[in-house]
C-alpha positions in Angstrom: 124.7 74.0 36.2 124.7 73.6 40.0 121.6 74.6 41.9 122.1 75.7 45.5 120.4 73.5 48.1 119.5 76.6 50.2 116.0 77.7 49.4 114.9 81.3 49.9 113.3 81.7 53.3 110.0 83.5 53.6 110.0 86.7 55.5 106.4 86.7 56.7 105.7 86.3 60.4 104.2 83.0 61.4 100.5 83.3 62.4 101.4 81.5 65.7 103.2 84.6 66.9 100.3 87.1 67.1 98.1 84.4 68.7 100.7 83.7 71.4 101.1 87.5 72.1 97.3 88.0 72.1 97.0 85.3 74.8 99.7 87.2 76.9 97.4 90.2 76.8 94.3 88.1 77.7 96.1 86.5 80.6 97.3 89.8 82.0 93.8 91.3 81.7 92.4 88.3 83.5 94.9 88.7 86.2 93.7 92.2 86.8 90.0 91.4 86.8 89.4 87.8 87.8 89.2 87.0 91.5 90.5 83.5 90.8 93.9 82.3 89.4 92.3 79.6 87.2 91.3 81.7 84.2 94.7 83.4 84.2 96.6 80.1 84.5 94.5 78.6 81.7 95.1 81.6 79.3 98.8 81.8 80.1 99.2 78.0 79.8 97.4 77.9 76.4 99.5 80.8 75.2 102.7 78.9 76.2 101.5 75.9 74.3 100.7 77.9 71.2 104.1 79.6 71.3 106.1 76.3 71.8 104.1 74.6 69.1 104.6 77.5 66.8 108.4 77.4 67.5 108.5 73.7 66.5 106.5 74.2 63.4 108.4 77.2 62.1 111.7 75.7 62.9 110.7 72.5 61.1 109.9 74.5 58.0 113.4 76.0 58.0 112.3 79.5 59.0 114.3 80.2 62.2 113.9 84.0 61.8 110.2 83.7 62.6 111.0 82.2 66.0 111.8 85.6 67.5 108.2 86.7 68.2 107.2 83.2 69.1 110.1 83.2 71.6 108.9 86.5 73.0 105.4 85.1 73.4 106.7 82.0 75.1 108.8 84.0 77.6 105.9 86.3 78.5 103.4 83.6 78.8 105.8 81.6 81.0 106.3 84.7 83.2 102.6 85.2 83.7 102.1 81.5 84.4 104.9 81.5 86.9 103.5 84.5 88.8 100.1 82.9 88.8 101.5 79.6 90.2 104.1 80.8 92.6 103.4 84.4 93.5 99.6 84.7 93.8 98.6 88.2 94.8 101.4 90.0 93.0 99.1 90.7 90.1 95.8 90.4 91.8 95.5 90.7 95.6 92.2 88.8 95.6 94.1 85.6 94.5 95.3 85.3 98.1 91.7 84.7 99.0 91.1 82.0 96.3 91.6 79.3 98.8 89.2 79.0 101.8 90.5 80.1 105.2 90.3 77.3 107.8 86.9 77.2 109.4 87.2 77.9 113.1 85.2 79.7 115.7 84.6 83.2 114.4 85.9 84.6 117.6 89.0 82.4 117.8 92.3 84.3 117.4 94.9 82.3 115.3 98.6 83.1 115.2 100.0 82.7 111.7 103.2 83.8 109.9 103.0 87.4 108.8 103.4 86.5 105.1 100.9 83.6 105.2 97.5 84.6 106.5 95.8 81.5 105.1 97.9 79.0 107.0 96.1 76.8 109.5 98.2 78.4 112.2 97.8 77.9 115.9 95.1 79.1 118.3 96.2 82.0 120.4 96.0 81.3 124.1 94.5 83.7 126.6 97.9 84.9 127.9 100.0 84.5 124.7 101.5 87.3 122.6 102.7 86.9 119.0 106.0 88.2 117.8 105.2 91.4 115.9 108.4 91.0 113.8 107.3 87.8 112.1 103.7 86.8 113.1 100.2 88.1 112.6 96.8 87.2 113.9 93.8 86.0 112.0 90.3 86.1 113.3 87.7 84.6 111.0 88.3 86.4 107.7 90.2 89.4 109.1 94.0 89.3 109.4 96.2 91.9 111.3 99.9 92.4 111.6 102.3 95.0 112.8 104.3 96.3 109.9 106.6 98.7 111.7 107.1 100.4 115.1 109.3 103.6 115.1 109.8 106.8 116.8 108.4 109.6 114.7 106.7 113.0 114.6 103.1 114.0 114.5 101.7 114.9 111.1 105.2 114.9 109.6 106.3 118.0 111.5 109.0 118.7 114.1 111.3 116.3 115.9 110.6 112.8 117.0 108.2 112.8 120.0 105.8 109.8 119.5 105.8 106.1 119.0 104.2 105.3 115.6 102.9 101.7 115.2 101.9 100.9 111.7 99.4 98.1 111.6 97.9 96.4 108.5 94.4 94.9 108.6 93.6 92.7 105.7 90.5 90.7 104.6 91.5 87.2 103.6 88.2 86.3 101.9 86.0 88.4 99.6 82.8 87.4 101.1 82.2 90.7 102.9 83.6 94.2 102.7 86.2 95.1 105.3 84.8 97.5 107.8 86.4 99.6 110.5 84.5 100.8 113.6 87.3 103.1 115.0 89.8 103.4 117.7 87.5 105.5 119.8 88.4 106.7 123.4 86.1 107.3 126.3 82.5 108.3 126.2 81.4 104.7 126.5 83.8 103.5 123.7 87.0 103.0 125.7 87.0 99.3 124.7 88.2 100.4 121.3 91.4 102.0 122.5 94.7 100.1 121.9 96.9 99.6 125.0 100.7 99.7 125.0 102.7 98.6 128.1 106.3 97.6 128.8 107.9 94.8 130.8 107.3 96.7 134.0 103.6 97.1 133.3 103.8 100.8 132.7 101.2 102.0 130.2 101.9 104.6 127.6 99.2 107.1 126.5 97.4 106.5 123.2 97.0 109.8 121.3 95.0 108.5 118.3 95.7 107.2 114.8 96.1 108.1 111.2 93.8 105.9 109.0 95.1 105.1 105.6 93.0 103.2 103.1 95.2 101.0 101.0 94.3 100.3 97.4 96.5 98.1 95.2 96.5 98.6 91.5 93.9 95.9 90.8 91.7 96.0 93.9 88.0 95.9 93.1 86.7 96.0 96.6 88.3 97.4 99.9 90.5 94.6 101.1 93.1 96.3 103.3 93.2 99.1 105.8 96.4 100.5 107.2 96.5 102.5 110.5 99.3 104.3 112.2 98.7 104.1 116.0 100.2 107.0 117.9 101.5 106.5 121.4 103.6 108.3 124.0 107.2 107.5 123.1 108.8 105.0 125.6 112.3 105.9 126.8 115.3 104.6 124.9 116.2 101.1 126.2 112.7 100.1 127.2 112.4 96.4 126.9 109.6 94.2 125.5 106.7 96.5 124.5 103.3 94.8 124.4 100.6 96.1 122.2 97.0 95.0 122.6 94.7 96.0 119.8 90.9 95.5 120.4 89.2 93.3 117.8 86.1 95.4 118.5 87.6 98.0 116.2 86.6 95.7 113.4 83.4 94.4 114.9 84.9 91.3 116.5 85.5 90.2 120.1 88.8 89.9 122.0 92.2 91.5 122.0 95.0 91.0 119.4 98.2 90.9 121.4 101.6 91.7 119.9 105.0 91.8 121.4 107.3 94.5 119.9 110.9 93.7 120.6 112.5 96.5 118.6 111.6 100.1 117.9 113.2 102.0 115.1 114.6 105.3 116.4 115.7 107.9 114.0 118.4 110.2 115.3 116.8 113.4 116.5 117.8 116.4 114.3 120.5 118.4 116.0 119.2 121.9 115.3 122.0 123.4 117.4 124.5 122.5 114.8 122.4 124.1 112.0 121.9 127.2 114.1 125.7 127.5 114.6 126.3 126.9 111.0 123.9 129.6 109.7 125.1 132.1 112.3 128.7 131.6 111.1 127.6 132.1 107.5 125.7 135.3 108.3 128.7 136.7 110.2 131.2 136.0 107.5 131.8 138.8 105.0 130.0 137.9 101.7 131.5 137.9 98.2 128.2 139.5 96.9 126.4 142.1 99.1 123.0 140.8 100.2 119.9 142.2 98.4 117.0 143.2 100.7 114.6 143.2 97.7 115.6 139.6 97.1 115.1 138.9 100.8 111.5 140.3 100.6 110.8 138.1 97.6 112.0 135.0 99.5 109.9 136.1 102.5 106.8 136.7 100.3 107.1 133.2 98.8 107.8 131.2 101.9 106.7 133.2 105.0 104.2 135.9 104.2 101.2 133.6 104.1 101.6 133.1 107.9 103.6 136.1 109.2 103.1 139.8 108.9 106.1 142.1 108.5 105.8 145.9 108.0 102.0 145.6 107.8 101.9 143.0 105.0 101.2 139.3 105.5 99.0 136.7 107.3 98.1 136.2 110.9 98.6 132.5 111.5 101.9 133.2 113.2 103.0 136.2 115.2 103.5 139.6 113.7 107.3 139.9 113.2 107.4 143.7 113.0 107.7 144.0 116.8 109.9 140.9 117.2 113.5 141.0 118.3 114.7 141.3 114.7 117.9 143.1 115.6 119.1 140.0 117.5 120.7 137.6 115.0 120.8 134.7 117.5 117.1 135.0 118.1 116.3 135.3 114.4 118.4 132.3 113.3 117.1 130.1 116.1 113.5 131.1 115.3 113.8 130.2 111.6 115.9 127.0 112.0 114.2 125.5 115.1 110.7 127.0 115.3 109.6 124.5 117.9 112.2 125.7 120.5 110.1 128.6 121.7 106.6 129.8 121.0 105.4 133.4 121.0 102.7 134.3 123.5 99.3 133.3 122.2 100.7 131.1 119.4 101.6 127.8 121.3 100.0 124.9 119.3 97.7 122.4 120.8 97.1 118.7 119.9 93.4 118.0 119.7 92.4 114.3 120.0 88.9 113.4 118.9 86.7 110.6 120.0 87.4 108.8 116.7 91.1 109.0 117.2 91.8 111.9 114.9 94.8 114.0 115.7 94.9 117.8 114.8 97.9 119.9 115.5 97.1 123.6 115.4 96.7 126.9 117.1 93.3 127.5 118.7 91.8 130.6 117.1 88.3 130.4 118.6 86.6 128.3 121.2 82.8 128.3 121.9 80.4 126.0 123.6 79.7 124.3 120.3 83.0 124.1 118.5 86.8 124.7 118.5 88.4 126.4 115.5 92.1 125.6 114.9 94.5 127.0 112.5 96.4 123.9 111.2 99.0 123.9 108.5 97.5 125.4 105.4 93.9 125.3 106.6 91.4 126.1 109.4 89.7 123.1 111.1 86.5 123.3 113.0 85.9 120.5 115.6 82.6 120.1 117.4 83.1 120.1 121.2 81.1 116.8 121.4 83.9 115.1 119.4 86.8 116.4 121.4 88.3 113.7 123.6 91.4 115.6 124.9 93.4 118.8 124.3 97.1 118.6 125.2 99.9 121.0 124.6 101.9 120.3 121.5 105.7 120.6 121.2 105.5 120.8 117.4 105.4 124.2 115.6 103.2 124.6 112.5 106.2 126.3 110.8 108.3 123.7 108.8 111.8 122.9 109.7 114.7 123.1 107.2 113.1 126.2 105.7 116.5 127.5 104.6 117.6 124.3 102.8 116.4 125.1 99.3 118.2 128.5 99.2 121.7 129.4 98.2 124.0 131.5 100.4 123.1 134.8 98.7 119.4 134.2 99.2 119.9 133.3 102.9 121.9 136.4 103.5 119.3 138.5 101.6 116.4 137.0 103.6 118.1 137.9 107.0 119.0 141.4 105.8 115.3 141.9 105.0 114.1 140.4 108.3 116.4 142.6 110.3 115.7 145.8 108.3 114.2 148.9 109.8 111.5 149.6 107.2 109.8 148.1 104.2 111.7 147.8 100.9 110.8 147.0 97.3 110.4 143.3 96.2 112.6 141.7 93.5 110.5 140.4 90.6 111.0 136.7 90.1 108.8 134.1 88.4 107.2 133.2 91.7 106.6 136.8 92.9 105.3 138.5 89.8 101.8 137.5 91.0 102.0 140.5 93.3 102.0 142.7 90.2 98.7 141.5 88.8 96.9 140.6 92.1 96.4 143.8 94.0 93.0 143.7 95.6 90.8 146.6 96.6 93.6 148.1 98.7 96.1 148.1 95.8 98.5 146.0 97.8 102.1 146.1 96.7 101.5 149.4 94.8 102.3 153.0 95.9 99.9 155.8 95.1 101.2 159.2 94.0 98.7 162.0 93.3 95.2 161.7 91.9 92.4 159.4 93.1 93.2 155.7 92.6 90.6 153.0 93.2 89.6 149.5 92.1 86.2 148.8 90.4 85.3 145.2 89.3 89.0 144.4 89.3 89.9 147.4 87.1 92.3 150.1 88.3 90.7 153.5 87.9 92.5 156.9 88.3 91.2 160.4 88.1 93.4 163.6 88.1 92.7 165.5 91.3 94.2 168.9 90.7 95.2 169.3 87.1 98.9 169.5 88.0 101.3 166.6 87.9 100.0 163.4 86.4 99.0 160.8 89.0 101.2 157.8 89.4 100.7 154.2 90.7 104.1 152.6 91.2 104.6 148.9 91.6 106.7 147.7 94.6 108.4 145.1 92.4 112.0 145.7 91.1 112.6 144.2 87.7 116.2 143.5 86.9 115.6 140.9 84.1 114.2 141.2 80.7 110.4 141.2 80.8 107.1 141.2 79.0 104.3 143.4 80.3 100.7 143.1 79.0 97.7 145.1 80.1 94.5 146.7 78.9 94.1 150.5 78.8 90.9 152.5 78.5 91.6 156.3 78.2 88.9 159.0 78.1 88.7 161.4 75.3 91.4 164.1 75.2 93.5 162.3 77.9 97.0 161.0 77.8 98.8 158.5 79.9 101.9 156.4 80.1 103.8 153.3 81.4 106.9 154.4 83.2 110.2 152.5 83.8 111.7 154.1 86.8 115.0 153.5 88.5 114.4 151.6 91.8 115.7 154.6 93.7 112.3 156.2 93.3 113.8 159.6 94.1 112.5 161.7 91.3 114.9 160.1 88.8 113.6 160.8 85.2 112.0 157.6 83.8 111.7 156.1 80.3 108.1 156.3 79.3 105.8 154.5 76.8 103.5 157.4 76.4 100.3 158.2 74.6 98.8 161.7 74.2 95.2 162.8 73.5 95.5 161.7 69.9 96.2 158.1 71.0 99.6 157.9 69.3 102.2 155.8 71.2 105.8 156.9 71.5 108.8 156.0 73.7 110.3 158.9 75.6 113.7 159.3 77.2 114.1 160.4 80.8 114.6 164.1 79.7 111.2 164.0 77.9 112.6 163.8 74.4 111.1 161.2 72.0 113.4 158.3 71.0 113.6 157.4 67.3 112.2 154.0 66.4 114.5 151.6 64.6 111.4 150.0 63.1 107.8 151.2 62.8 104.7 149.1 62.6 101.2 149.7 61.3 99.2 149.9 64.6 96.3 152.3 64.9 96.1 154.8 67.7 94.5 154.0 71.1 90.8 154.2 70.9 89.2 156.5 73.5 86.5 155.1 75.8 87.3 151.6 74.6 89.7 148.9 75.8 93.1 148.6 74.1 95.5 145.7 74.5 99.0 147.0 75.1 102.1 144.8 75.2 105.6 146.0 76.1 108.7 143.8 75.7 112.1 144.8 77.1 115.0 142.7 76.0 118.4 144.2 76.8 118.4 147.7 75.3 115.6 147.0 73.0 111.9 148.0 73.6 109.1 146.5 71.5 105.6 147.9 71.7 102.4 146.2 70.3 98.9 147.6 70.4 95.9 145.5 69.8 98.0 142.7 68.4 99.9 144.9 65.9 103.5 146.2 66.1 103.7 149.9 67.0 107.5 149.8 66.7 110.9 148.7 68.0 113.4 151.0 69.7 117.0 150.0 70.1 119.8 151.4 72.2 117.4 152.5 75.0 119.4 153.2 78.2 117.2 151.7 80.9 118.1 151.6 84.5 119.6 148.3 85.6 116.9 147.8 88.2 113.6 149.1 87.0 110.2 149.8 88.7 107.1 149.9 86.6 104.5 152.7 87.2 101.1 153.5 85.7 100.5 157.2 84.8 97.1 158.8 84.5 96.0 162.0 82.8 96.9 165.4 84.3 93.6 166.9 83.0 91.3 167.5 86.0 88.5 165.0 86.3 89.7 162.9 83.3 89.7 159.1 83.9 92.0 156.3 82.7 91.4 152.6 83.4 93.9 149.8 83.5 93.0 146.1 83.7 94.4 142.5 83.2 97.9 143.4 84.3 100.4 140.6 83.6 104.1 140.7 84.1 106.5 137.9 83.0 110.2 138.1 83.8 112.8 136.2 81.8 115.8 135.6 84.1 119.1 134.7 82.5 119.7 132.2 85.3 117.3 129.9 87.2 116.2 131.0 90.6 116.1 128.9 93.8 119.1 126.8 92.7 119.3 125.4 96.3 122.4 124.7 98.4 124.1 121.8 100.1 122.2 121.3 103.3 125.4 120.1 105.0 
């Protein structure tokens, strides 16, 4: 009998493999926590040795399958070791400070390569300027360089109007925490203001700065501070800009002098082309007629917080009700290029503080002690003692490209609403149903009809006033999709009530009703007042008088499902509802009887997503 020379190979993993992989994890952890490369290099080197030794041992024993995990450990350990040796600072920025900086006069400015702050470098002469594109300046343990110089906008709004110089200040040794005094102007602190000039000696105004504290993934102490210095924008073609940054901003002496040979200039947006494109769109006959109720929904989501129209909205911007809304040219230009012209009393100002802070906003109040500005999304109060300068701003608080997220139908609908003669209902969409449940003391976005309606502790309360027609409170939202309505109802004894589903015409058209009478039994009634037969009945108890009842109504196609206090009342099919429905709350017709409603929540379930967006062109 012949015996094969090939022995069965064990399938267990060599113990060398988990040790090698464990040392990978240890070295990565050390790279994140240790301020020196030595522990990381030692752990990664040891892991590499373990993996290579294990490879040799397992291969010698004729078990090549077990070399897979050892190979993984060897590659990972080699990668960590390579990074620690050749790319210090990629894993741990403090490694850049592992070597001591050359000991020089603490006030001496040294020019070094921008990517090598620890180089010996060369002392900067009194009249020398470093090349901002490739060099930086080190002074003692603080290093500064210019990362970028570009034409840009203030606070990310409007068209290009300023020169933004991004400077990076880095601490090259961890002996002390990096501190920043500030780019203050005037009031005895003018020495902290950066100076920008061109080859002719012309100086450009310094408006302030945006401080940005930088924190790398593994920073343990503040090591780097980024600042964007904001200057008056030099004309195109200006040669050889020179930037002098005072070292006093970081508690040192002298000026750090950079020569900027090139400024990145983004092409200024051509709003005239966008204006022409949107006017052409709005004057072209549409395939689908615009919907003013959709237009109001778009306005409520994107404009109403700042602008009032037909008595509803905020006061940050001008009231649009009396604007030239019948002038399409004016409307389109105002929306597309809001910085082209400002309404009287709404011209923004740029407030520059003594610490270099920039605030773009509309001055709402000014006293001897403070100035209150309406900035984008917030009010800002600045003490007068901190105000360095107030200059007119050319940048509107209203964002540009407002129309970009909308499709053509939404854009047409918005402008139909803006140019309308009176208020219309609002289309219920996922982002506008909040106007159903959030009504405030004035019952905003609801229309009263008969009875006495009021709000107490967030509850809607209605009392019949004359014993005639039942009082109605009708929502201004138009629901064209399937929906789920939940609310709490508290009827008095011997009172009825209902939830009505009107047509959006609101002209006395009979409505489908989910109704309860004095006995508390729920039923679904047709527009002519006749009860609809349920296709399926549940086991829910009647509404309890003088107590809160949880009511849920789900409309899906021609099916209506009603639940009361968590139990099914019934399901009705073949219900002929209007295509566009308005929900109303109905109280009792009995004089003096009270019904309460609370916790109104409406969820629409559109068949297609909204705000699909369009090609901005």
